N, C-alpha and C positions, 0 to 999 in steps of 0.2 A: 504493499499500499504506500503510494507516494504521500510523503508530508508535506502540508501546506505551511512553508516558513516565511514568516514576516517579522521584521523588527518590532517590538513593541515595549511600552514601558508598563511594568506590571501594576504600577500605581493608577494609570489610567483604566486599567480593566477592573480594578477593584471599585474604583469611584463609579464607573459606569455600571457595574453590578448593584452597587449601593443604591444608585439613583433608580434603577428598574425595579427595586424592591419597595419603594417609598410607598406605595399605597398599602402593601400588606402589613410592613412595618408599623405603619401609623394606625391601621387598623386594629392590630394585635398589641399595640403599645410595646414593640419588641426593639430593644438597642442591639444591633449589629455592631460588633467590634473585631477590627482587625488586629492580629498579633504577628509580627513580622520579625524574624530573626535577622541578625545583622550579616548572615551569609547569603541572604537573598539578593541577587544582582538586580539593578535597576532596569536594565535593558536586556531583554530576553529574545530569542528568535523560535517561533513556533505558530501553531495555527490559533490565531488569536480569536477568531470567530466561534470556533467550536469550543474553546475554553471559555468564552464569555457565556455562550448559550448553556453549557454543562452548569457552571457555577450559579447562574440565575435559576436553573431548573432545581438543583440540589436544595439552594437556599430558601427558594420558595416553599418546596416541601416541608423543610424543617420549620420555617415561620407558621405554616399552616396547621402542623401537628405538635408542635412543642408546648410544654407548659410553663417553660422558662421566660423571662422578661428580658435576658440577655444571652446572646448566642456570640461566642468567640470563634472565629475562623482563624487558625494560626497557619503560618506558612514557614517551612523550614527548608533547608538545603545543606549539603555537605559543606564542612569547613573550607575545604579546597575545591571551588568550582571551576574545574579545567576547561573543557571544551563542551561537552554534553552530561548533564547530570539530571537526576530526578529532583524535582520540587514537591514536597509533601504538603497536602492540604488537609487539615485535620479539624474535627469539631470534637471535643472530649465530652462536654455535658449538654447533649442537645435535647434533653428531656423526652426523649423517645426511645422506645426500647430498641435494643440492638437488633433484634430480629425483624422489626418493622422497617428499620433503616436499611439493613442489608438487603431485605426483599425489594425495596424501591430501588436501591442502586443497581441490582443484578437486572431488574426488569426494565428500567428507565435510561439508563447512561452506558450501558454496554456497548452500544454503537459509536457513540461519541468518544468513549474510552480508548475504542478500537482505533479511531481515526487518529487520536493524540499519542497511540502507542502506550497508553498508561496501564496502571494496575490498581484494581480495588483490593485493599489489604484488609486483614482482621487483626485487632489488637484488643486485649482485655479492657483496658481502661479508656478506649477512643471509641467513640460512637461512629464516626466517619473517618476513614483513612484513605486518601487517593495519592498515588504516587505518579506524576506525569513528568516525562523528560523534556528538557528544553535546553537548546545551545545558548551559550553566553554570547553577547554581542561584542563585548570589549574584553580581549585576552589580555592576561598579565596584570591585572588590578584587582588587588585584594579589598580595597575600600570602593564602593560603589557611589559614594556621594561626598564629593570634595567641596568642603567650604573655601570660598575665595581668598580667605586669610587665615593663617594659623592662629591668630589672636582671638578668632571666634571659638575656639576650642576651650575646653577645660574650664567651663563655667559652673556656677551653683545654681540650682533650681530648687524651688519650693513649689510642688505640685500636689494640689488639693482638689479631689473630685469625690463624689459621692458613690461613685462606682469602683470598687476594689478591682474588678477586672480591667476596666477602662485604665485606672491608674497604672496597673502593673504593664499594660500594653505600651502606654506613652512613656513610662519610665524607662523601658527597654530602648525605646527609640532615640531618647536623649543620651543614653549611656553610649550609643554608637559614637557620638561626638565626644566621648570622655568626659561627659557632664556628670559632677556629683548631684544626686538627686534626693531630696527629702521629700517623702510623699504621704506624710500623715502628721496630725497634730502632735503626736508623741514624739516624733523625730524632730519636731519644730522645737518642742520644749527641751529636748536633750542638748540643743544648741544654744541653750540660753534665751529662748524667745526672742531672738534678734533678728528681726526682719532685714535690716539692712546689710546683712552678710551675703544675702542672695543678689545674683545678677538678673535673674528673671523669676517671677512669681506667675505660675499658671493657675488660674482659678476658676472652678466651675461656676458659670454664671448664676446658679442658684444660691451660691454662697455670698455673692457681692453684696456689699452694704455701702451706704454714704459714709459711715463712720470709717470704714476701711479705706475708701478713696481718700478721705482727708489725710489719714497718715501717709498713704502712696504719696499724694501731692507734696507733702513735707520732705520726705525722703528724695524725691526727684529733684527738689531745690537744691541738693547737696551733690548728689551722685547721679550718675546715669542708670537708673533703676528702671527695668522694664515689666511692665504690668500686663499680662495676657489674658483675656477671658476666653475660656473653652464653651463651646456653644453648639447646640444643634442647628443645623442649616435651616431648618424651618421655625425657628425660634427668633421673634423679633427682640431688637435692643429696646429695653424700656425706656432709656433716655440717653441723650449723647453725654459723652464724658471726655474730658480732655486728658485724663491720667491714664486712660486705657491706651496702651502702644499698639495693640492690633488685637486680632482674634484667631483662635485656632479653632477651625470648624471640622465637626464630625463629618464622615469618619475621618479618624487621623491616620494617616499612612507615614512611613519612613520620608517620603518625599515632601509631604506637608510640614513635618517637623524640620527637614532641610530648609525648606523654603521660609519657614517661620524665622529660624537663626538668621538666615542671609539676610531678610527683611529687617529685623530688629537692629542689625549692626552694620549693614551696609552704608548708611549714611552717617554713621556716628562712631568712627573707629576708636574715639577716646574710650568708649564703651567696651571696645573689643580688646584692651590691653588690661593686664593685671590691675587691680584697684589697691590704692594704699589704704592704710587704716583710716576708718570714717567712723563717725559717731555712731553708737549702738541705739535701735529702736527697740527696746524690749516691751513687748505688749502681750495681752491675754488674747491671743488670737481667736480661740473658741468663742468666747464672750462678744469679740467685735464684730464676728462674722454671723452672730445670731439676728435672725430677721425681726424687726419690729413692724408687726402688721400695720400699725399707723403710718408707717413710713413709705408705703407702696404708692406709686403713682395711681391715681384714679384712671379705670379703663377708659372713660370719656375722653381722657386727655392725651391716651398714649398715641393714637394713630396720628394726631397733629404732631407730636414730639417727634415720632418715628419719621413722618413724612418731612418735616423741616431738615431733620440731620441727615437724612438719605440724599435730599436734594442738594445740600450743601456738599456732601462727600463727592456725588456725581459731577457737579459744577467744577469742584477742584480738579477732579481727574480729566475733565474735558479741557481744562486750561493748559494741560501739559502738552507740550509741542513734541509729537512722536511722529517718526517717520511711517509712511505707509509700508515700506519694505527696506529694512536695514540689511543690506546684502552681506556686509561683513559679519554681522552676529549670526545671520543664517548659515553662512559658509561654516562658521566655527561650530555651530550646534550640529549640522549634518556631518561634518568630519567626526566629530567625537563619537556620533552613532555609526561610523562607518557606512555612511550613506552619501550619495552624489547630490550637491545642491539643485543642479538643474532638474534632476529626476523629480525631487521632491516638490520643486514649483510645478512641474508638469502635472504631478499628482494632485496638488491643490487646485489646478485648473479644472482637472477631471472631476475632482470631487465636489467642488463648490461653485463651479459656473452654474448660474441660473438657480442657485440654493436661496436666493432671496425670495423667489417665489414660494419655494417650500416652506421658508420661515414665516412669511405672510399668512400661509395657510394654517400652521399648527398654533400661531398666536391667535388667529381668528376662532380657531376651534377650541381655544384654551387647553391645549394639550400639554399640560406642565411637565409630564414625564418626557416627552419627545422634546420639549424645548431644552430641559435639562442636558438630555443626551446631546442634542445639536451642539450646545454650548460647550460640552465637554470636548466633542470633537473638534469644533471649530477653535478652541483654546489650544489643543495638543498640536494641531497642523499649523496654527499661527505661530506658536512658539517656536516650531521646528524650523520655519523659513525666515524668522525674524519679522515677521508682519506685526510691528509694535502697535500700531494705532488699531488694528483688528483685535489683537489681545486685549487692548484697554476695552473696546466696546464688549467682548465675551466677558469681561470682568464686570462691567457696569451692569450687564443683565444678570449675571450671577448674584450680584448685590441686591437686585431687586428681589429675587428669590429668598435670599437669606433674610431680608426683612419683610418678607411676605406681603409685598405692595404689587401684586400682580395687575392691579388696576392702572399702573403705569405702563405697561407693555405695549399697548395699541400703537404708540408712536414710534416704537423702536423699528418694524419691519421698514418704514421709509428711510430711517437712519442707516439701517443695515444696508439698503439697496445701494445708497451713496458711497457707504464704507467699501462695500464689496467691489463696486465699479472701479474706484480709484486704486484699490489694491490690484486688481485684475490687469488694469492699464499699466501698472508699474511692472508687473510680473512679464506680461506680453513684451514690454518694452526690453527687459533684460534678456528674454528668450529671443528677441527678434522676431516675434510673431505679429502678424498683422491683424 
């Protein structure tokens, strides 16, 4: 059987699967968590279409039949990923009997596993165990996510989430970059309750309080202290905040943690060097993070606040002068992936020419899942060819979803048409196509 091999980013596949399961996850109130070992290469070669279909099928079955509210899909690979190795996809605590799970796998995914040349394995403490072989795209590299500056390594992080499984997953991803992570109130107390010892605080947005933000503001006046809110993509921000450095949106993948660190420190290299001794901020963190019911924003005011803040963010992004096609950046990215820049430009033309008609259709249909998937594809292809202005467009549409302001979407098909035509003109000019 001939394998269909294409280069793909494993993070893109996981995001697409997550988006495809949005309805069932919301209906069953299930949190899907990805746990990725540091041995997992970012870029792989394989049959991405069959892999995506298989993961969606398996996880849909799990979500439909589980009694659990958290499902962890773990990805592991050998320590030395040479040319072609097996990547393992496991679910340990599916909340489904092993007999029911194995019966489903044997009946429903054997054909796709055959296409992937994979194996369905049995292990006592694992409910689902799939081994699928993939080739590595970039040979000779042990670390698959390289920060642009070594000063971004070896930071201290305080990570607090109400989900133990999610905390463990994100902690592992930070440790990939040699970060020291405290992930509990107990660990915080062991270090003297000193908030200022950390370079980054990642806080579940359900914990956030005005009292905590006031303390963060004081610390930020003295040191380059980063405050990150961990949020669901469908949960809106209750109010704008000047102390929040950025957001970490679920599902969290290794690439999202990489991009988070790069974003936090790319324009602030002072924060990327070891800090000298600073004033201590010893606080009773548990008490400060206790919600005061009287302090919540009234529901009637929330939409106005969100709308005003989102419009401000979008306008700020639109003011940035970005090229339609950054050729140098695109050449660097495709070279890193072992691809030819001209081939990727031609592929973009094939995939997205006249896609403005499709985008208008799915916006008119209010097909939110299709819009999300479209934006993920658009972002991936735009990033690869250096289409900076289009990448911003995809980011803005994603923000609209993050803030749950779908009533803003109807104006964007027209904007996408203009954006697309300008980009296609630049691509054709470079390729010398009339």
